[in-house]
N, C-alpha and C positions, 0 to 999 in steps of 0.2 A: 145286174150283178157285177161285183168287183172283178170277177175272174175273166170277164169277156175281153178285156184289153190287157191282161196281166202277162200272159206267156208269149213274150217276143224278145228279140234282141239279146242283150246280155243276160237277162233272166233265163231265157231258153238255153243259152250257152252254159250257164251254171248248172242247170238241171241235167243237161246231157253229161257234163263232166263229172257229176256226182254219182252217176250210175256206172257199174262195172259189168263186163261181160259175164263174170262169174255170178254176180247177183242176179242178173237177168236169167241165166240158165237155171239157177236154183229156184227162182220164183216160177218159171215156166214148168219145171218138173213138178213143183207143188200143184200148180193149176192142172196139169195133166192128170195127176193122181186124184185130186178131190172133186174135179168136175165130172169125173166118170164118163168121159166121152168115148165115142167110137170113131175110127178113122173116117175122115170125110165129113163129119158132122159140122154144123155151123156154130161159130162162137162169136160173141159180141164183146168187143173191147170198148168200154165206156171211158171217155176222156183218154184216148189212146196216146196222146202226145206224138212223138216221132215214130212210135210203133215198135219199141224194142220187144215188147211181149208179143204183139201181133205177128211180127216177122218170125220169131222163134216158134210160135205155135203153128204158123203156116208151114214151116219146115217139118213139123211133126205130122203134116198131112191133114190139118183141119182147115176148113174154109172160114176165114176170119173177116168180120166187118169191124172197122175201127171208126169211131166218131170223135172228133175234137173240134173245138171252136177256133183254134189257132191255125190260120191258113198256111203258115210256113212249116208247121209240123206235119200237116197233111201232105204238103208238096214233097217233103223229105220222104215220107212213108211211101207215097205213090211212086216216086223215082226208084227207091230201093226195091219195092215189090216188082215193078216192071223189069228192072235190070236183072233180078234174080228169078223172074217168072214164077212168082208166088201167088197163091189164090187169096188175095186180099182186096176187099173193097174198102176204100178210104174215103170218108165223107166229112166235108167241112160243114160245121154247124153246131148249134147248141143242142146237146142231147135232150134237153127239156122240151124243145119245140120241133126238132127235126123229124121227118117222116121216115119210119122204118116198117118193113113188111113182116116182122116177127118170124116165128119158126126156128128160133135158136135153141140149141140143146144145152148151151152154157153161156154164161156172161161173167164179166169181172170188172172191177173198178179198183185199181191199185194206185198207191202213191199219194194218199191223203186227200184226193179229190172228193172222197166220200163225205167229207165234213163241210162242204160248201153251203148246205141248205138249212134254214130254220125249219121248225116243226112242220108247218103246213106244206112247204115246198118239198121237204124230205118225204112226206107221204106221197106226194105227186110223183116224185122221182122213183120211189120204190114201186109204185103201181105201174109206172111205165116199164120198168125192168120186168116185172111180173108179166105184163102183157106181151113182152117180146119172147118170153120163154115158152117152150112146149110144156105140158103137164109133166111134172117130175124133173124138169130142167133145173140145173143148179146155178147159183150165183155166189161169187166170192168177192168180199170187200176187204181191203187192207187199210188200216188207219193207225196212226200213232197219237190220235187226238181223242180217243175215247176217254171218258172221265176217269176210269180206273187206271189209265196210263198216265195222263197228263197232270192230274191234280195232286197226286201224292208228292210230286217234286216239281212244282211249277217254276219254270225259269222265266224271269222277266227280261233277261238280256243274255244273248249268247252270240258267238261268232264262230266262223270256221273258214279255213282256207281250202278252196277247190281249185287245184292247179294254179292258174295265175289270177284267179278271182277271189277276192275277199268278200265274205257274205256276213252281214250283221243283221240280227233279228232283235227287235224290241217289242215285247209282248205286254198287253194290258188285258186283264180278265174282267169282263163285264158280268157281274154277278146277277144282274136283273135278266139278262138275255142268255146267260150261260154260253158265252162265246168269247173267243180270243180275237181282239183287234191287234194287228201287228203292223209295225213299220219295218220294212225290209230295205236294206241298202246294199247295193252291189258295186264293187270297185275293181277296176282293171286298167292299169297303165294310164291313169289320169281320168278315165271315164267313170262317171258316177251315175247310177240309175237307182231311183227310189220307187218303191211300190207299197201299196197298202193291201192287206188281206183281212178277211174275216172268216173265221172257222167256228162252227157251232159244236158244242161239246154235249154229248149224250152219254148217259149211263147204259150199261149193257141191258138192264131191265127195260129201259125206254126203247132200246133197239128191238127187243123181243116184241113189245107191244106194237110198234110201228110196222115191223115186218109182218106180223099177223094180220093187221088191218089191210095190208097190201096183197095178201094172199100168199105170203112166203113164210116158211117155217125155218127158223135157225136150227141147224142140226149139229154144228161143230163150232167151237171157239178155241182157236189155237194161239199160242203165244210165240210161236216160232215156226219156221219152215220145216223143222224136223218133226212136227206133229205133236209137240208137247202141249198140254192143256194151258190155256191162258189163266194167269193168276194176277192178283192185285200188284200193280207196279211194273208189269211187263212193258217193254218199250213199244211193242206193236201188237195189234190184234188182227188176226186173220179169221174172218167170220165166214162161215159157209152156210148158205140157206138153200132151200129147195121149194120150187113152186108146188102148191098143193095139187093133187090129182083132181080131175074134173068130177 
């Protein structure tokens, strides 16, 4: 998979710089509300990165397990958790293959990582999430790449400035595979890093069918952290699902 060697160096610096403390706090307040957890219960952070959500939720007295394939991200998370004495288990590995012991009351996948997989692997991914949850446990996914968000105003080329980093994205939509192949360029003080990514695009109806096959029921579709319903053209989708009772 393309993402196995993607998140390192300048790319990782750009991702960190693009996130604000205010955004993290709002997202964690949202997770706290919709996951319907009780103090001390276990939460799974899928593709946790350097752990901005995991750290905040641990401060709310949840026991967090974070999984990420990028060793430097996990090292950052482990150091911060140890320094602040927070109840976080940080695991380096590919979520699709790493061994976990289940028993989680909640799980989440934020930051567009949810769009990494084609149909057959997406079903495997969702089934693994369902297997990790207790009956009735909830899962939250955040994506800006659902069809109802990305296709009404598809951008072939865009750029942004993130602190000292210039970030250019060149997108090509593969209509046969329903996916976006992107060339990404990062520039800082004469340093240039190029990466390629591949994100799969699903409709919400397809999501409903895939989740149902995995034993998860979609219960809410939000277009914003304030709890407003998702509508066509919203920039982001916050999807809330629940594991079916036994």
